[in-house]
N, C-alpha and C positions, 0 to 999 in steps of 0.2 A: 539295464533296468534302473528306473529312476528311484532314488532314495526317498522314502516317505517324509523324512525330516526335511530334506531339501525342498520337496514339493510344498510342504507346509509353510516353509519360510518364504517361498516365492509367492504363494497365495494363501495366507492364513485364513482358515475357515472359522467363523464365529459360531459357537454352538448355540442352539435354540435356548438353552438354559441361561446363557449369558444375556441374551436379549430380554428374556423374561425377568431376570434380575434387574436389568436396567429399567424395565417398565415399573417394577416395584419402587425403585429409587425415585423415578420421575413422578410417580403418584404422590409420594411424600413431598417432593418439591412443589408440585402443583398445589397441594393443600396449603402449605405454609405461605407461599407467595400469593395465592388467591386471597388469603386472609389479610394481606396488606392493603388491598383495595376494595374487597367486597363489602367491607364495613362502611365505606364512604357514603353509599346511598342510604344506609340505615341511620346515619348520624342524626338527622332531624327527628326521626321517630324515637330513637334512643333518648334524645334530649327531652322530648315530650313525655315519654313513658316513665323515665326515672327522675324527671325534673332536674336534669343535669345542668351544670354550669357550662359556660363557653370553654373554660379551661379543661373540663372533663372531656369535651369533644376532641381537643387536641391530644390529651393524654391517651385516649383510646388508640390513636394511631402511633403517636411518638413513643409511648411506653412499650408497645409491641416491638417497634423497629429497634429501639435502643437495647432492649433485653436480647433480641435476636442477634444483633451485632456483637454485643459483649460476650456472648456464649460461643461464638465461632472458633476463636483461637484455642481456648482451653479445651473445647470439645475435640478439636483435631488432635491435640496432644494426648488426651485420654484415649482416643481411638488408636493412636500409635502404640500405646502401652498395653491396653487390654483387648484390642481388636475392634474393628470398626462396625462389625455386625451388631454387637450388643449396644454400642453407643447409638447407632441408628434406631434400634428397637426402643431403647430407653427414652430417647428424645421424642420419638413418635408417640409413645405411650403417654408421656407428660403432656404433649401437645393435644392429644385427643381428650385426655381427662380435663385439661384446662378449658377446652372448647365447651364441654358440658357445663363447667362452672360458669363460663361466660353467659351461656344461654339461661342459666338459672339465677343469675345475679338479680338481687332485689334493690340495689342502690348503686350509685355511681362508684363508690369506693370498692365494692365487691367486683364490679366490672373491670375497673382499672387494674386491680391486683390480679384478677384472672387473666386479663390480656397480657400483663407482664410475664406471668408464668407461661402462658401460651407462646409468647415470643421466645422465652428461654428454651422451651422444648423445641421450637423450630430451629433455633440457632444450634442446638445440640445435634440434631440429626442431619443438618446440612453438610458439614465437612465430610462425613463418611461417603456422601454421594460422589464427590470428586475423587476421593481416595479409591473407591471401588472402580471408577472409570479408568483410573491409572492402572489398577491391578488387573482388571478383566480384559482390557482391550490393548492389542499391540499398537505400536506407534502409528502405523499406516492407516489404521481404522479408528484410532482414538479421537482424531479430529472430528470424524463423523458423529461419534458419541457426544462429544462436547458441543457440537453444533445443535444436536437434538436437545441437549440440556439447555442451551441458550435460548432455543426457540420456545421451550416449555416455560422458561423464566419470563420471557417477554409476553407470551400469550396468556399465561395464567394471571399475570398482573393486569393486562389489558382487559380481560374478560370479567374481572371482579365486579365492576359496577353493574354490568348487565345481569350477571348471575344473582347479585344481591337484589336488584330490582324485581326479577322474576320470582324470587323466593318471597319477598315481602308482598308482592301482588297476590301470590297464591295463598298466603297464610294471614294476610291482613296487617294493618299498620300497628295494632296493639301488640301482637305476638310475633309478627313476621321476622322482626330483627333477631329474635331468639333462635329461630330456625336457621339463620345464617351461620350460627355456631353449631347447632345440633347436626347439620348436614355432615360435619366432619366425623361424627361417630361411626356411621356405617363404613365410610371410606377409610377411616383409621383402623377399624377392626380388620377389614380386608387386607390393608397394607401390612398390618402387624403379623397376621397369619402367613401371608405370602413371604414376608421378610424371614421368618423362621425357617420356612421350607426352602426358599430359593437362594438366599444370600450366602455366599461362602464365608468361611471363618475369617478370611483375610489374613493380614500379617499382624503380629503383635510382639511384644517383648522389648520395645524401645524404652529407654529410661524416661520416666515421667518428669516433665518440667514442674518445678515447685515455685514458680514466680507468682506466688499469691499476692505479695505486696504490690507488684506491678498491676495485677488485675484490679485490686482494690483502689489503687491510685487512679487508674484510668476510669473506673466506674464512678468514683466519687467526683472526679473532674467533670465528666459528662453530665452527671445528674445536677451538679452545681450550676452548670451552664444552662441546661434545659429547663430547670424549675422556674427561674425568673423569666425566661423567654415565654413560657406557657402561662404562668400565673401573674406575670407583671401587669398585663393589661387589665385583668379582672380586679386586682388589688390596688390599682392606681400607681404602680411603680414606686413603692415605698423604699426606704433606704436599704433594707435587707436584700432587695433584688439586685442592686448594684454591687453590694458587698459579695453576694453569691457569685455574680459574674466574674468579679476580680479574683475571688477565691478559686473558681474553676480554672482560670488561666494559670494561677500560681500552681495548682495541683498538676496541670498538664506539664508545666516546666519541671516540677519535681519528678513526675513520671519519666520524662525524658532523661533526667540525670540518673534516676534509679536504673533505668534500662541500660544505660551506658556502664554503670557500675556492675550490674549483673553480667553483662557481656565481657567486661574487663577481667572478671574472676574466672572466665571460662565456662560459666553456667549458661543455660539456655534462657534467654530473655523472652518475655511475652511477645514483644515486638523487637526483633533484632535491629539494633541501631544502624549496623553497616548497610542495611538495605537502602537507607536514605543517603548513602554516599553516591548513589546513582541519581543524577539530576532528573533523568527521564522518569525514573520510578517515583520520585518525590512529586513531580508534576502530574504523573498519572494518578497518584493517590488523591491529590487535590481534585483532579478532574472527576474521578469516580464520586467523590463526596458531593461536589457541586452539581454534577449531572443528576444524581439521584435526589438531591434536594429539589431540583426543578421538576423532574419526572413524577415523583410521588405526589406532589402537591396539586397536580392539574385537576384531578377529579375530586379531591377534597374541596376545592373551591367551587367547581361546577355543580357538584351534588348539593351543597348547602344552598347555593344561589338558586338552582333550578327548583328546589322543593320549598325551602323556607321563604325565598324571595318571590318566586313566580307562582307558587302554589301548585306545582305539578306533582304527580305521584312518584313513588320510588321507581316504578317500572319506567315511567317516562324519562326520569333522570338517567336510569340505566341505558335506555335506548340512545341517549345522546352519545354514549361512549362507543357505539357500534362502528362508526368510521375509524376511530382510533384503533379499536381491536382488529378490524379487518386490515388496516394498514400495517399494524404490527405483525400480523401473521404473514403478510406478503413480504415485508422487510426481513423478518427472521428466516423465512424459507430461502432467501437468497444470500443471507449474510455470510455464511461460511464460504460459498463459492466465490463471492465477490471479494472476501477478505484475502483468499489465496491469490486471486488475480490482481487485485488493486492495492493490497496492503493497507496502509494507514488511511488511504483515500476513502475507504468505505466508512471509516469512523468519522472522517471530516464531513462526508455527505450526510451521514446519519445525524450528527449533532447540528449541522447547519439546517437540516429539515425540521428538527425539533425546535430550534430557535426561531426559524421563520414561522412555523405553525403557531408558536406561543405569541409571537409579536402580532400575527394576524388575529388571533383570539382576543388579545388585549385591545386591538383597534376596533374589532367588532363590538365588544362590550362598551368601549369608550364612545363610539360614534352612533350606534344604533340604540334608540330608546328601549329601555328594559321591557316595557310592555309590548313592544313589537318583535321581540326576539323569538325565533323558532329554531327547531333542530337544524333546519336547512342552512341557517346563517352560520352555524358552527361546523357544518359538514366538511368543507374543503380544508380549513385550518387543522381540524382534528385528524383528517386522513393523512395530510402531509406530515404532521407530527408523529402519527402512528407508524408510518413507513420509516421515518428517521429513527424512531425508538427501536423498531425491530432490527434495523441495520446495526445499531450501536450496541445494544445490550448483549447480544449473543457473543461477539468476539472481543468486547472491550477488556475483560479481565485477562484474557490470554495475551493481548498486546501489552498490557501493563506489566504482567509477570515476566514477559520476554525481555524486559529491560534489565533484568538482573541475571546473575549466573544461573545455569540450569540447576546446580545443587541448592540454590536458594529459592527455587520456584515454589516449593511447598509453603514455606514461611511467607513468601510474598503474596501467594494466593489467599492465605488466611487474612493478611492485613487488608488486602483489597476488598474481600467480602465484608469484613468488619466495617471498613470505612463507608462502603455503599449503604449499609443499614444505618450507620450514624448519620450519613447525609440525609437519608429519608427522615429520621427523627428530627434533625435540626431544621430541615425544610418545612415540615409540618408545623413545628414550633414557631418559626419565623412567619410563615404564611398565615397561620392562625392568628398570630398577634396583629399582623397588618389587617387582616380581614375584619376581625371583631373590634380591633382598636379604632378603625375608621368607620364602623357601622353607626349610622345615625338616621333614624326614621322620623320624618317630620309628621306632626299631627295636622289634621285639617285645620286651616286657619279660619278665623272668624269671618273673613271676607269670602272664603270658599263656601263656608256653611251658609252665609247669607245669600250668596248667588244661587246655591242649590235650592234654597227655600223659595227664592223669587222665581226660579225657572220651573220648578216642579211642584210648587205649592198647590197649584190648582188640581194636580193629580192626586193629592192626598199625602198624609204623613208617611205612609210606607214608601212612596216614590221618593220623597225627600231623604228618608233614611237610606234607601238604596243608593241614591246619588252620592251621599256622604261616604257610604261604604266603598263606593268605587274610587273616590278620591283617596281614601285611606289605603286601599289596595295598591293604587298607583304609587303612593308615597313609599310603601313597603318595597315594591319592585325597584323603584329608583334608588332607595337607600342600599339595598342589597347589591344592585347593579353597580353602584359606585364602588362599594367595597370589593366586589369581585374583580372589577377592572384593575384596581390597585394591586390586589393579590396576584393576578395574572401578570401584571407588569413586573413584579418582583420575581416571579417564576421565569419570565422571559429574560430578565437580567442574569439570573443563575445560568440559563441556557447559553447566553452570549459569552459569559465567562468560561463556561465549559468549552465552547467552540474555540476560544483563544488558547486554552490549555491543551487541546487535543494535538496541537502541533509539536508538543514536547515529546510525543511518543515516536519510536522509530518508524521509518517509512515502510519497512518490510520486516516481518519476523517469520520464523519457521513454525507454522501452526501445527503441522502434522508430524513433525520429526521428533527427535529425542531418543533416549536410550530405550532398549527393549523393556517391555513391562515384565515385572517379576511373575513367575508362574503362580497362578492363584490356587489356593486350596479350595476345592469344590465340594468337599463333604460338609453337609449342613450339620450344625451343632444341635 
């Protein structure tokens, strides 16, 4: 007679409740990462509605990403101490409430503050997701759960522009951008109720790290670097911007010394310094930051150019992203299988495809007159980049964390997640500065006006005004087209650097192995 325990070990069955719990976690992830890109298509209408500055446009994206990233590591530590279930619930509640505040914002300051709080909430409930996957799934099926997580991450980010365009089209330019945030309310309520019912208690009781100084130093350093990158172009790069940049670097150095001091005392550092004794991990961290700087900025550039420069609607701007979204779905669906079979090669192929796609996008914008651009001209480059992004995003974090000892994987995963969001924030700050800093729109010249009068004068004053308006529209398109091409060139450079860094990762890692998962507590609190 076969022992039930041995049978279960040979073929572990995953209870239906476990899959439902995973669905709840993935709904939260979908909401938080959709909000990293869904706002892109709303930026032109937000700018008009709130009379927002160019710096505000960058802060709406960068502030969210920065707060998200900075919350990841402390949230993971708090979950270890008090239980991941209620950390997930608290973060999701903050995220949902902040989404309402974003939709109700009456000026740019209120919107930026609400976005920062929203990002903070997203960063709080993200770590419990990976913790629960480790807890609920045995090693042999854990890889499948992580592959699904990776696919959701890639797909939610890719679908953001299209979803935003559809919402704005449905509710109008004046208020549509507000519903981009309001849509999180019903989803958040469903996820909160389901979390209470379905998520297990998890494990708790681990001593809570108190590296508050490290968190403050890291936060201050990143803010000191981001503020001048975002505000510098608007303010004309005064002396304080350079002082702030230098100060940010100094604070990063102080942060590194502080973390070494905390570790030397035997305490738990916010970012364990010994992780960086692994050259492959150090290179992988830089890879994650640079790649997300390139990836996140793609539709920031295209959305502003397509709407403000070419006069298309938010929905038309969102439709541009469909090839990328479809490519991302295809790539993500195959990434886990290919990662097991090909190892690091799948990441090499993914980053190479993203780099080639961005280079092609840059060349299209550089060589094709802005007024002649259509969705079809961007279809192939975006599809290639989308497939590459899908191949890379799902397995990249596991490859990077595999460069350290298994006992350090949890801390390494937190660092990688934080660096990814910081890369997004820095990428938007840099790309926004390049885009708006190079933006120059020529007015119709006296010669052009005279020629329009000579050519259309016989048809009347209205015909002449229309001709002059056409000239002005063309100048706007060309000005935005020039800036967009420069911004995409910088994104392509980021992707090329990422391609060079991917070779620092090991050729093969054990994606589905590891020690057995701890038995979960399934009783709901």
